[in-house]
Backbone as CSV, one residue per row, in Angstrom:
resi,resn,N_x,N_y,N_z,CA_x,CA_y,CA_z,C_x,C_y,C_z
1,MET,-7.411,-9.403,27.976,-6.443,-8.817,26.974,-7.381,-7.833,25.952
2,THR,-6.830,-6.571,25.783,-7.771,-5.625,25.121,-7.275,-6.285,23.493
3,ALA,-7.995,-6.413,22.588,-7.821,-6.714,21.329,-7.242,-5.372,20.613
4,PRO,-6.367,-5.640,19.780,-5.797,-4.626,18.870,-6.561,-3.965,17.962
5,GLU,-6.547,-2.698,17.894,-7.377,-2.318,16.733,-7.071,-2.853,15.290
6,ASN,-8.131,-2.952,14.437,-8.064,-3.584,13.245,-7.391,-2.556,12.241
7,TRP,-7.054,-3.338,11.130,-6.318,-2.358,9.971,-7.021,-1.178,9.811
8,GLN,-8.469,-1.213,9.407,-9.250,-0.441,8.947,-9.197,0.993,9.951
9,GLN,-9.129,0.698,11.330,-9.084,1.787,12.483,-7.804,2.329,12.356
10,ARG,-6.633,1.601,12.355,-5.374,2.024,12.439,-5.195,3.049,11.008
11,LEU,-5.780,2.679,9.920,-5.662,3.403,8.715,-6.443,4.694,8.658
12,ALA,-7.633,4.680,9.374,-8.560,5.708,9.587,-7.872,6.898,10.437
13,ALA,-7.130,6.320,11.514,-6.491,7.243,12.404,-5.403,7.874,11.700
14,ALA,-4.637,7.172,10.787,-3.425,8.009,10.205,-3.870,8.726,9.070
15,THR,-4.951,8.528,8.283,-5.306,9.377,7.226,-6.071,10.602,7.891
16,GLU,-6.578,10.358,8.951,-7.422,11.642,9.584,-6.346,12.525,10.123
17,SER,-5.210,12.286,10.376,-4.003,12.904,10.830,-3.121,13.595,10.027
18,ARG,-2.872,12.688,8.900,-1.694,13.173,8.167,-2.159,13.276,6.478
19,GLY,-3.472,13.133,6.194,-3.910,13.156,4.938,-4.109,11.679,4.275
20,ARG,-5.034,11.505,3.405,-5.345,10.523,2.617,-4.456,10.026,1.433
21,LEU,-3.143,9.876,1.769,-2.055,9.340,0.727,-1.315,8.357,1.057
22,CYS,-0.849,7.395,-0.010,0.151,6.439,0.330,1.182,6.727,-0.739
23,VAL,2.408,7.007,-0.158,3.868,7.303,-1.215,4.411,5.888,-1.506
24,GLY,4.455,5.764,-2.592,5.259,4.373,-2.965,6.730,4.757,-2.962
25,LEU,7.575,3.759,-2.271,8.815,3.857,-2.404,9.711,3.068,-3.142
26,ASP,10.163,3.361,-4.179,10.311,2.539,-5.338,11.943,2.892,-5.885
27,PRO,12.980,2.357,-5.123,14.194,2.774,-5.581,14.850,2.004,-6.857
28,HIS,14.165,2.284,-7.776,14.729,1.576,-8.930,15.813,2.239,-9.637
29,PRO,16.656,1.713,-10.371,17.963,2.327,-11.166,17.510,3.743,-11.578
30,GLY,16.489,4.058,-12.138,16.067,5.359,-12.691,16.134,6.531,-11.666
31,ILE,15.290,6.110,-10.766,15.131,7.118,-9.718,16.689,7.342,-8.915
32,LEU,17.505,6.296,-8.772,18.702,6.602,-8.234,19.484,7.390,-8.875
33,GLN,19.456,6.952,-10.128,20.096,8.106,-11.212,19.748,9.270,-10.997
34,ALA,18.613,9.511,-11.233,18.135,10.871,-11.483,18.579,11.720,-9.973
35,TRP,18.687,11.220,-8.802,18.944,11.643,-7.800,20.602,11.749,-7.418
36,GLY,21.420,11.439,-8.416,22.459,11.322,-8.420,23.326,10.269,-7.533
37,LEU,22.551,9.143,-7.281,22.852,8.017,-6.669,23.357,6.813,-7.304
38,PRO,24.355,6.075,-7.198,24.744,4.698,-7.755,23.752,3.745,-7.423
39,ASP,23.529,2.871,-8.380,22.452,1.664,-8.397,23.361,0.594,-7.477
40,ASP,23.645,0.875,-6.323,24.316,-0.068,-5.356,23.735,0.035,-3.808
41,LEU,24.504,-0.661,-3.029,23.962,-0.597,-1.564,24.166,1.027,-1.251
42,SER,25.301,1.633,-1.575,25.266,2.959,-0.915,24.273,3.731,-1.482
43,GLY,23.914,3.840,-2.631,22.682,4.396,-3.270,21.240,4.166,-2.662
44,LEU,21.054,2.729,-2.464,19.971,2.423,-1.935,19.754,2.890,-0.472
45,ALA,20.916,2.825,0.187,21.041,3.490,1.783,20.734,4.987,1.603
46,GLY,21.246,5.718,0.746,21.265,7.074,0.636,19.594,7.503,0.222
47,PHE,19.066,6.703,-0.624,17.739,6.815,-1.009,16.754,6.488,0.201
48,ALA,16.969,5.509,1.191,16.279,5.222,2.222,16.263,6.357,3.241
49,GLY,17.580,6.839,3.569,17.924,7.961,4.442,16.918,9.085,4.144
50,THR,17.098,9.193,2.729,16.393,10.726,2.253,14.831,10.590,2.422
51,VAL,14.260,9.363,2.084,12.742,9.359,2.108,12.159,9.384,3.587
52,VAL,13.140,8.804,4.340,12.820,8.877,5.823,12.844,10.319,6.563
53,SER,13.780,10.820,5.790,13.798,12.202,6.481,12.877,13.139,5.934
54,ALA,12.451,12.686,4.634,11.321,13.852,4.113,9.835,13.680,4.609
55,PHE,9.656,12.042,4.695,8.144,11.649,4.791,8.020,11.150,6.361
56,ALA,8.902,10.683,6.827,8.467,10.075,8.109,7.732,10.781,9.249
57,GLY,6.496,10.254,9.542,5.637,11.087,10.433,4.886,12.151,9.733
58,ARG,5.186,12.459,8.519,4.465,13.440,7.713,3.337,12.795,6.597
59,VAL,3.543,11.667,6.505,2.366,11.151,5.502,2.021,9.769,6.155
60,ALA,0.688,9.362,5.977,-0.086,8.271,6.592,0.490,6.916,6.372
61,VAL,0.754,6.586,5.135,1.210,5.626,4.631,2.244,5.347,3.454
62,VAL,3.499,4.662,3.746,4.337,4.512,2.758,4.480,3.148,2.201
63,LYS,4.709,2.819,0.809,4.562,1.390,0.428,5.918,1.313,-0.481
64,PRO,6.887,0.486,0.297,8.211,0.079,-0.237,7.979,-1.279,-0.998
65,GLN,8.534,-0.726,-2.473,8.455,-2.217,-3.301,9.653,-2.874,-2.795
66,LEU,9.409,-4.275,-2.248,10.215,-5.145,-1.758,11.435,-5.562,-2.954
67,ALA,11.068,-5.772,-4.105,11.743,-6.350,-5.097,13.079,-5.166,-5.417
68,PHE,12.863,-4.036,-4.964,14.172,-3.194,-5.252,15.101,-3.295,-4.040
69,PHE,14.578,-3.784,-2.948,15.511,-4.168,-1.917,16.120,-5.477,-2.028
70,GLU,15.275,-6.291,-2.668,15.671,-7.816,-2.667,16.903,-7.825,-3.779
71,ALA,16.668,-6.845,-4.644,17.668,-7.051,-5.851,19.268,-6.626,-5.232
72,HIS,19.525,-6.163,-4.152,20.771,-5.753,-3.644,20.991,-6.706,-2.703
73,GLY,20.468,-8.004,-2.397,20.820,-9.145,-1.520,20.409,-8.882,-0.066
74,HIS,21.039,-9.506,0.679,20.680,-9.430,2.179,21.113,-8.081,2.941
75,ARG,22.129,-7.618,2.301,22.255,-6.146,2.503,21.253,-4.947,2.144
76,GLY,20.834,-5.412,1.189,19.434,-4.544,0.637,18.287,-4.730,1.761
77,LEU,17.909,-5.887,2.114,16.857,-6.110,2.983,17.019,-5.531,4.390
78,ALA,18.501,-5.642,4.751,18.847,-5.009,5.966,18.271,-3.430,5.888
79,ILE,18.417,-2.890,4.861,18.376,-1.245,4.610,16.817,-1.406,4.734
80,LEU,16.006,-2.135,3.967,14.547,-2.232,4.065,14.304,-2.378,5.518
81,GLU,14.675,-3.301,6.236,14.382,-3.300,7.779,14.562,-2.079,8.631
82,GLN,15.677,-1.480,8.036,15.718,-0.104,8.840,15.062,1.053,8.573
83,LEU,14.629,0.976,7.259,13.619,1.971,6.674,12.245,1.670,7.322
84,THR,11.920,0.590,7.338,10.489,0.184,7.861,10.531,0.628,9.458
85,SER,11.505,0.347,10.204,11.485,0.364,11.504,11.448,1.945,11.861
86,ALA,11.959,2.660,11.111,12.164,4.212,11.086,10.867,4.754,11.080
87,PHE,10.216,4.280,9.883,8.903,4.991,9.616,7.800,4.681,10.581
88,ARG,7.675,3.365,11.020,6.917,2.826,12.031,7.172,3.539,13.262
89,GLN,8.259,3.721,13.846,8.613,4.510,15.098,8.007,5.998,14.867
90,ALA,8.061,6.695,13.629,7.581,7.944,13.676,6.008,7.922,13.626
91,GLY,5.334,6.837,13.418,4.043,6.861,13.296,3.417,6.708,12.000
92,THR,4.313,6.480,11.038,3.773,6.243,9.389,3.532,4.761,9.357
93,LEU,2.529,4.268,8.752,2.074,2.972,8.398,2.990,2.506,7.416
94,VAL,3.384,1.255,7.451,4.244,0.610,6.160,3.414,-0.266,5.631
95,LEU,3.013,-0.230,4.160,2.463,-1.252,3.613,3.390,-1.724,2.797
96,LEU,3.772,-3.151,2.819,4.886,-3.587,2.248,4.481,-4.402,0.532
97,ASP,4.988,-3.772,-0.514,4.547,-4.215,-1.556,5.295,-5.325,-1.920
98,ALA,4.906,-6.579,-1.689,5.425,-7.907,-1.881,4.992,-8.850,-2.864
99,LYS,3.364,-8.782,-2.773,2.636,-9.372,-3.748,2.910,-10.985,-3.513
100,ARG,2.937,-11.568,-2.423,2.978,-12.808,-1.945,1.923,-13.690,-1.972
101,GLY,1.856,-14.855,-2.447,0.708,-15.832,-2.403,1.234,-17.058,-2.522
102,ASP,0.701,-17.932,-1.630,1.058,-19.512,-1.783,0.016,-20.265,-0.839
103,ILE,0.504,-21.604,-0.562,-0.676,-22.223,0.217,0.131,-22.803,1.459
104,GLY,-0.622,-23.244,2.725,-0.091,-24.045,3.602,1.201,-23.311,4.583
105,SER,1.939,-23.998,4.447,3.128,-23.559,5.501,4.078,-22.569,4.822
106,THR,3.880,-22.574,3.547,4.683,-21.602,2.927,4.054,-20.159,3.039
107,MET,2.755,-20.060,2.901,2.002,-18.972,3.088,2.117,-18.630,4.814
108,ALA,2.174,-19.561,5.479,2.447,-19.093,7.072,3.933,-18.455,6.897
109,ALA,4.869,-19.104,6.565,6.053,-18.413,6.669,6.260,-16.968,6.080
110,TYR,5.536,-16.735,4.845,5.367,-15.295,4.499,4.754,-14.405,5.581
111,ALA,3.812,-14.934,5.993,2.798,-14.148,7.163,3.810,-13.770,8.159
112,ARG,4.442,-14.789,8.984,5.448,-14.573,9.889,6.778,-13.587,9.697
113,THR,7.160,-13.663,8.353,7.924,-12.858,7.825,7.718,-11.298,7.824
114,PHE,6.785,-11.018,7.278,6.031,-9.768,7.149,5.126,-9.096,7.823
115,LEU,4.602,-10.194,8.576,3.342,-9.331,9.617,3.411,-9.745,10.946
116,ALA,4.182,-11.050,11.699,4.400,-11.060,12.752,5.171,-10.130,13.475
117,PRO,4.750,-9.193,14.638,5.426,-8.342,15.338,6.848,-8.344,15.572
118,ASP,7.406,-9.713,15.624,8.693,-9.992,15.905,9.420,-10.524,14.496
119,GLY,8.776,-10.352,13.498,9.292,-10.890,11.888,10.385,-9.890,11.542
120,PRO,11.325,-10.491,10.784,12.306,-9.891,10.344,12.347,-8.311,9.671
121,TYR,10.765,-8.310,8.996,10.634,-7.230,7.981,9.133,-6.856,8.476
122,ALA,8.939,-6.826,9.736,7.252,-6.654,9.890,6.941,-5.171,9.469
123,ALA,5.707,-5.381,8.791,5.378,-4.088,8.304,3.593,-4.261,8.959
124,ASP,2.999,-2.995,8.655,1.739,-2.896,9.092,0.758,-3.661,7.900
125,ALA,1.043,-3.649,6.771,0.179,-4.470,6.040,0.975,-5.066,4.871
126,LEU,0.318,-5.740,3.926,1.127,-6.494,2.992,0.241,-6.641,1.676
127,THR,0.884,-6.490,0.644,0.155,-6.690,-0.807,0.227,-8.350,-0.952
128,VAL,-0.803,-8.754,-1.231,-0.771,-10.481,-1.598,-1.504,-10.712,-2.998
129,SER,-1.347,-11.896,-3.668,-1.926,-12.331,-4.756,-2.995,-13.174,-4.240
130,PRO,-4.068,-13.436,-5.132,-5.227,-14.465,-4.732,-5.174,-15.703,-5.747
131,TYR,-4.079,-15.648,-6.649,-4.052,-16.687,-7.784,-4.615,-17.951,-7.160
132,LEU,-3.855,-18.274,-6.104,-4.184,-19.797,-5.621,-5.454,-19.793,-4.698
133,GLY,-6.325,-18.661,-4.847,-7.287,-18.675,-4.141,-7.499,-17.645,-2.962
134,VAL,-8.598,-16.845,-2.567,-8.420,-16.073,-1.429,-8.010,-16.899,-0.268
135,ARG,-8.790,-18.020,-0.072,-8.795,-18.786,1.268,-7.412,-19.376,1.381
136,ALA,-6.673,-19.489,0.416,-5.161,-19.868,0.547,-4.551,-19.335,1.365
137,LEU,-4.963,-17.881,1.438,-4.333,-16.749,2.179,-4.590,-16.654,3.485
138,ALA,-5.249,-17.843,4.158,-5.560,-17.848,5.458,-4.555,-17.834,6.330
139,PRO,-3.605,-18.308,6.407,-2.513,-18.235,7.293,-2.064,-16.862,7.588
140,ALA,-1.982,-15.902,6.414,-1.900,-14.396,6.778,-2.817,-13.843,7.068
141,TYR,-4.089,-13.953,6.673,-5.108,-13.112,7.240,-5.576,-13.307,8.596
142,GLU,-5.382,-14.557,8.918,-5.501,-15.044,10.475,-4.576,-14.354,11.365
143,LEU,-3.364,-14.346,10.899,-2.352,-13.736,11.837,-2.559,-11.994,11.631
144,ALA,-2.912,-11.565,10.567,-3.317,-9.953,10.459,-4.427,-9.839,11.692
145,ALA,-5.349,-10.800,11.463,-6.467,-10.332,12.422,-6.208,-10.259,14.010
146,GLU,-5.117,-11.223,14.313,-4.673,-11.222,15.553,-3.919,-9.857,15.941
147,THR,-3.021,-9.338,15.038,-2.217,-8.371,15.263,-2.281,-6.877,14.729
148,GLY,-3.775,-6.785,14.105,-4.305,-5.604,13.611,-3.534,-5.178,12.266
149,ALA,-3.082,-6.018,11.604,-2.352,-5.791,10.169,-3.431,-5.628,9.245
150,GLY,-3.083,-5.505,8.039,-4.032,-5.581,6.935,-3.353,-6.521,5.718
151,LEU,-4.126,-6.458,4.796,-3.716,-7.263,3.640,-4.394,-6.699,2.528
152,TYR,-3.806,-6.309,1.499,-4.394,-5.929,0.261,-4.192,-6.826,-1.018
153,VAL,-5.288,-7.411,-1.531,-5.532,-8.488,-2.574,-5.645,-8.043,-3.754
154,LEU,-4.865,-8.467,-4.608,-4.872,-7.904,-5.865,-6.416,-8.367,-6.673
155,CYS,-6.757,-7.436,-7.048,-8.008,-7.677,-7.761,-8.427,-7.077,-9.067
156,ARG,-8.209,-5.916,-9.513,-8.318,-5.338,-10.927,-7.250,-4.433,-11.105
157,THR,-6.077,-4.919,-11.786,-4.927,-4.146,-11.886,-4.685,-3.439,-13.151
158,SER,-4.059,-2.420,-13.253,-4.142,-1.445,-14.303,-3.241,-1.810,-15.424
159,ASN,-2.374,-2.788,-15.311,-1.202,-3.118,-16.313,-2.196,-3.525,-17.449
160,PRO,-1.476,-3.329,-18.786,-2.219,-3.781,-19.818,-2.490,-5.509,-20.312
161,GLU,-1.812,-6.166,-19.538,-1.994,-7.547,-19.610,-2.948,-8.047,-18.818
162,ALA,-3.413,-7.280,-18.082,-4.485,-7.910,-16.944,-5.896,-8.098,-17.490
163,ASP,-6.017,-8.029,-18.627,-7.678,-8.149,-19.132,-8.122,-9.523,-18.417
164,TRP,-7.442,-10.467,-18.609,-7.732,-11.668,-18.226,-8.440,-11.692,-16.637
165,GLN,-8.268,-10.860,-15.938,-9.037,-10.560,-14.846,-10.616,-10.417,-14.897
166,LEU,-10.927,-10.124,-16.268,-12.249,-10.032,-16.464,-13.140,-11.254,-17.112
167,SER,-12.241,-12.393,-17.010,-12.677,-13.700,-17.660,-13.692,-14.374,-16.591
168,GLY,-14.491,-14.881,-17.320,-15.628,-15.622,-16.488,-16.843,-14.805,-15.923
169,ASP,-18.020,-15.557,-15.508,-19.201,-15.015,-15.190,-19.662,-15.690,-13.762
170,PRO,-19.455,-14.973,-12.474,-18.713,-13.508,-12.670,-17.545,-13.673,-12.690
171,THR,-16.642,-12.435,-13.089,-15.366,-12.327,-13.560,-14.556,-12.669,-12.491
172,LEU,-13.195,-13.246,-12.495,-12.205,-13.584,-11.633,-12.304,-12.208,-10.724
173,ALA,-12.186,-11.157,-11.218,-12.001,-9.889,-10.170,-13.093,-9.699,-9.322
174,GLN,-14.173,-9.953,-9.854,-15.425,-9.959,-9.034,-15.486,-11.014,-7.951
175,GLN,-15.104,-12.256,-8.215,-14.958,-13.185,-7.262,-14.117,-12.859,-6.232
176,VAL,-12.973,-12.073,-6.591,-11.980,-11.827,-5.280,-12.631,-10.941,-4.419
177,VAL,-13.593,-9.896,-5.027,-14.162,-9.143,-4.046,-15.047,-9.717,-3.282
178,THR,-15.779,-10.895,-3.984,-16.818,-11.664,-3.100,-16.196,-12.282,-2.005
179,ASP,-15.061,-13.085,-2.293,-14.260,-13.810,-1.514,-13.726,-13.009,-0.138
180,CYS,-13.333,-11.773,-0.656,-12.796,-11.037,0.569,-13.763,-10.455,1.403
181,ARG,-14.830,-10.021,0.831,-15.778,-9.667,1.815,-16.405,-10.726,2.753
182,ALA,-16.444,-12.048,2.361,-16.927,-13.266,3.062,-15.746,-13.398,4.074
183,VAL,-14.660,-13.500,3.800,-13.754,-13.579,4.757,-13.643,-12.625,5.825
184,ASN,-13.635,-11.152,5.538,-14.049,-10.129,6.507,-15.089,-10.405,7.372
185,ALA,-16.364,-10.861,6.867,-17.120,-10.992,7.815,-16.865,-12.277,8.743
186,GLU,-16.443,-13.286,8.122,-16.125,-14.292,9.161,-15.175,-13.959,10.087
187,LEU,-14.286,-13.037,9.914,-13.076,-12.652,10.900,-13.853,-11.682,11.901
188,GLY,-14.552,-10.907,11.637,-15.272,-9.731,12.097,-14.412,-8.702,12.311
189,SER,-13.636,-8.412,11.089,-12.613,-7.497,11.216,-12.231,-7.441,9.742
190,ALA,-12.068,-5.970,9.659,-11.787,-5.456,8.179,-10.096,-5.644,7.713
191,VAL,-9.971,-6.911,7.754,-8.485,-7.336,7.655,-8.120,-7.186,5.800
192,LEU,-9.045,-7.636,5.041,-8.690,-7.531,3.917,-9.220,-6.302,3.158
193,GLY,-8.242,-5.926,2.186,-8.788,-4.916,1.497,-8.297,-5.426,-0.209
194,LEU,-8.478,-4.256,-1.189,-8.344,-4.749,-2.503,-7.388,-3.753,-3.238
195,VAL,-6.892,-4.325,-3.981,-5.868,-3.392,-5.033,-6.689,-3.247,-6.512
196,VAL,-7.165,-1.911,-6.582,-7.964,-1.932,-7.970,-7.203,-0.505,-8.634
197,GLY,-6.728,-0.630,-9.569,-5.691,0.535,-10.337,-6.863,1.550,-10.787
198,ALA,-6.260,2.976,-10.597,-6.956,4.001,-10.942,-6.711,4.443,-12.363
199,THR,-6.162,3.577,-13.121,-5.894,4.150,-14.757,-7.009,3.383,-15.788
200,ARG,-8.034,2.536,-15.151,-8.721,1.886,-15.846,-10.366,2.258,-15.620
201,GLN,-11.209,2.057,-16.400,-12.725,2.136,-16.164,-13.052,1.364,-14.771
202,LEU,-13.761,1.839,-14.071,-13.983,0.826,-12.879,-15.042,-0.144,-13.549
203,ASP,-14.418,-1.400,-13.726,-15.353,-2.452,-14.149,-15.505,-3.568,-13.282
204,VAL,-15.355,-3.290,-12.018,-15.688,-4.210,-10.940,-16.551,-3.653,-10.061
205,GLU,-17.607,-4.210,-9.280,-18.753,-3.804,-8.346,-17.837,-3.817,-6.944
206,LEU,-17.874,-2.601,-6.360,-17.105,-2.730,-5.125,-18.365,-2.070,-4.031
207,PRO,-19.376,-3.152,-3.685,-20.508,-2.706,-2.717,-20.115,-2.068,-1.784
208,GLY,-20.565,-0.780,-1.222,-20.262,-0.406,0.261,-18.804,0.001,0.234
209,THR,-18.396,0.497,1.496,-17.119,1.013,1.592,-16.467,0.163,2.819
210,GLU,-17.034,-1.026,3.199,-16.060,-1.804,4.107,-14.922,-2.447,3.720
211,LEU,-14.642,-2.431,2.343,-13.227,-2.923,1.898,-12.596,-1.705,1.609
212,SER,-11.433,-1.681,2.166,-10.217,-0.797,1.850,-9.939,-0.890,0.443
213,VAL,-9.449,0.204,-0.146,-9.174,0.071,-1.812,-7.944,0.651,-2.055
214,LEU,-6.823,0.003,-2.088,-5.372,0.610,-2.616,-5.670,0.985,-3.781
215,ALA,-5.203,2.321,-4.343,-5.418,2.528,-5.857,-4.329,3.078,-6.228
216,PRO,-3.459,2.227,-6.964,-2.112,2.824,-7.648,-2.692,3.372,-8.878
217,GLY,-1.739,4.083,-9.456,-1.926,4.877,-10.826,-2.134,6.220,-10.863
218,PHE,-1.981,6.960,-9.830,-2.027,8.347,-9.554,-0.648,8.781,-9.882
219,GLY,-0.725,10.356,-10.470,0.554,10.855,-10.680,1.098,10.331,-11.978
220,ALA,2.134,9.937,-12.021,2.963,9.648,-13.290,2.324,8.763,-14.230
221,GLN,1.473,7.774,-13.434,0.742,6.892,-14.392,-0.512,7.305,-15.096
222,GLY,-0.787,8.729,-14.551,-1.798,9.316,-15.570,-3.278,9.623,-14.442
223,ALA,-3.567,8.823,-13.782,-4.722,9.231,-12.867,-4.464,10.452,-12.007
224,GLN,-5.457,11.288,-11.813,-5.510,12.585,-11.188,-5.992,12.409,-9.862
225,LEU,-5.176,12.905,-8.733,-5.938,12.866,-7.464,-7.258,13.620,-7.481
226,ARG,-7.318,14.835,-8.041,-8.669,15.386,-7.886,-9.518,15.005,-8.566
227,GLU,-9.339,13.834,-9.245,-10.473,13.031,-9.992,-10.972,11.941,-9.220
228,LEU,-10.378,11.544,-7.976,-10.835,10.415,-7.217,-12.052,9.981,-7.137
229,ASP,-13.019,11.204,-6.735,-14.261,10.792,-6.536,-14.846,10.564,-8.118
230,GLN,-14.501,11.133,-9.029,-15.202,10.667,-10.150,-14.653,9.066,-10.735
231,LEU,-13.514,9.060,-10.334,-13.088,7.718,-10.797,-13.895,6.419,-9.982
232,TYR,-13.938,6.918,-8.844,-14.410,5.472,-7.702,-15.815,5.759,-7.218
233,GLY,-16.602,6.930,-7.540,-17.849,6.985,-7.396,-18.306,7.021,-5.607
234,THR,-19.252,5.860,-5.251,-19.508,5.840,-4.079,-18.584,5.301,-3.283
235,VAL,-17.655,4.606,-3.841,-16.627,3.827,-3.196,-15.466,4.884,-2.581
236,ALA,-15.294,5.968,-3.427,-14.262,6.981,-2.989,-13.884,6.948,-1.643
237,PRO,-14.759,6.970,-0.736,-14.398,7.263,0.761,-13.426,6.139,1.235
238,ALA,-13.351,5.061,0.641,-12.581,3.890,0.879,-11.467,3.745,0.269
239,VAL,-11.160,4.701,-0.559,-9.741,4.600,-1.475,-8.712,5.336,-1.005
240,LEU,-7.655,4.506,-0.907,-6.388,4.741,-0.499,-5.466,5.088,-1.697
241,PRO,-5.215,6.372,-2.096,-4.651,6.497,-3.677,-3.043,6.359,-3.195
242,THR,-2.406,6.031,-4.110,-0.796,5.925,-4.156,-0.157,6.466,-5.379
243,ALA,0.728,7.253,-4.878,1.753,7.859,-5.940,2.980,7.683,-5.475
244,SER,3.856,7.387,-6.502,5.189,6.993,-6.235,6.196,8.096,-7.107
245,ARG,6.307,7.900,-8.250,7.288,8.643,-9.043,7.003,10.200,-9.408
246,SER,5.769,10.569,-9.196,5.429,11.918,-8.991,5.509,12.700,-7.844
247,VAL,5.885,11.848,-6.966,6.508,12.568,-5.671,8.029,12.502,-5.547
248,LEU,8.571,11.262,-5.811,9.883,11.019,-5.805,10.612,11.821,-6.819
249,ALA,10.071,12.304,-8.003,10.754,13.326,-8.899,11.162,14.418,-8.516
250,ALA,10.504,14.872,-7.337,11.078,16.337,-6.799,12.346,16.054,-6.191
251,GLY,12.757,14.752,-5.794,14.276,14.644,-5.036,15.217,14.895,-6.006
252,PRO,16.317,14.786,-4.994,16.717,14.356,-3.651,16.514,15.252,-2.420
253,GLY,16.152,16.706,-2.774,16.328,17.541,-1.542,14.868,17.248,-0.803
254,VAL,15.145,16.974,0.492,14.119,16.957,1.547,13.203,17.796,1.376
255,ASP,13.569,19.137,1.362,12.331,20.252,1.368,11.617,20.044,-0.005
256,ALA,12.187,19.934,-1.207,11.310,19.608,-2.378,10.391,18.275,-2.225
257,LEU,11.012,17.177,-1.632,10.138,16.053,-1.530,8.792,16.276,-0.689
258,ARG,8.873,17.395,0.453,8.072,17.683,1.703,7.109,18.553,0.631
259,ALA,7.509,19.268,-0.230,6.566,20.206,-1.044,5.786,19.403,-1.984
260,ALA,6.482,18.579,-2.548,5.626,17.680,-3.650,4.462,16.942,-2.678
261,LEU,5.086,16.466,-1.621,3.866,15.637,-0.756,2.799,16.661,-0.493
262,ALA,3.121,17.763,0.045,2.118,18.886,0.321,1.222,19.019,-1.011
263,ASP,1.946,19.093,-2.088,1.048,19.430,-3.281,-0.059,18.257,-3.613
264,HIS,0.638,17.032,-3.579,-0.129,15.848,-3.876,-1.498,15.973,-2.694
265,LEU,-1.207,15.991,-1.342,-2.363,16.198,-0.485,-3.321,17.555,-0.795
266,ALA,-2.968,18.300,-1.264,-3.878,19.551,-1.632,-4.649,19.209,-2.777
267,GLN,-4.285,18.365,-3.760,-5.026,17.991,-4.768,-6.048,16.887,-4.579
268,LEU,-6.159,16.359,-3.234,-7.223,15.489,-2.790,-8.585,15.999,-2.769
269,PRO,-9.653,15.626,-3.240,-10.859,16.098,-2.921,-11.127,16.235,-1.455
270,ALA,-11.828,17.088,-0.862,-12.304,17.127,0.245,-13.178,15.809,0.884
271,ARG,-13.109,15.270,2.015,-13.858,14.366,2.461,-15.111,14.771,2.946
272,ALA,-16.335,13.972,3.005,-17.636,14.720,3.486,-17.390,14.615,4.877
273,ASP,-16.513,13.758,5.796,-16.543,14.143,7.196,-15.507,15.302,7.504
274,GLY,-14.869,15.866,6.416,-14.148,16.993,6.788,-12.982,16.448,7.281
275,GLN,-12.256,15.243,7.469,-11.170,14.935,7.713,-9.884,15.119,6.892
276,GLU,-10.158,15.285,5.677,-8.616,15.445,4.725,-8.114,16.752,5.002
277,ARG,-6.911,16.660,5.426,-6.212,17.678,5.419,-4.861,17.560,4.902
278,GLU,-4.074,18.869,4.847,-2.854,18.973,3.989,-1.800,18.700,5.241
279,GLN,-0.833,18.220,4.917,0.371,18.329,5.669,1.603,18.831,5.168
280,ALA,2.458,19.852,5.561,3.276,20.572,4.947,4.645,19.891,5.162
């Protein structure tokens, strides 16, 4: 049987054809209100339908924030399931922002839920927490290696409470990098990537570009897409920048959202391999 493409290969194919950008889908009460939608199931469904119409097949990756769907109970999760399916059918990768992390059978249950092809909320990639140890994520990264999915491990986040990530020698963040590289080497597949925020000075060493780097903080949080190379240096080719509010603020019109997407893509620096392109 032919082995599935790994996450890095799938991500490269998506970004080469649709541009190197991840759009965060965060239907929080503020954005629903700004779009003239109620903060209830009907508003959530309206948001989901609009972003699918605006972005499906036009952006490489979307990143739904699970909490905003969970907040509406099982019917909210049903909307997430429909949204995820619609994007994946259109060829847009879905990176579910769930930040799960546990041990043993519990981590295995999370993995089946979010990464198994027949899981109820099957996505292409998942954010995870390494607080219990990177190796505790084994049920998830082993399943991801089998299915071609990816995991993004919290490493150096940009929230002001995160300075403890620099505790120790080596720092906690640096140990996460080391452990993720070791796991990928053992798997023989680039399953694990890192979450490294764009609004801080880069104070963790990211040797080489074999680890995909998910970089929140662009747009409304202050980091500028045109400065990506300056922010990440030699690691920049491995960075997947993500923007949410600065794109969604253009809504609720589908054409306006597509124009905002095109504007964000146009701000990205050209890649050395010439693959960066804009999608209207």
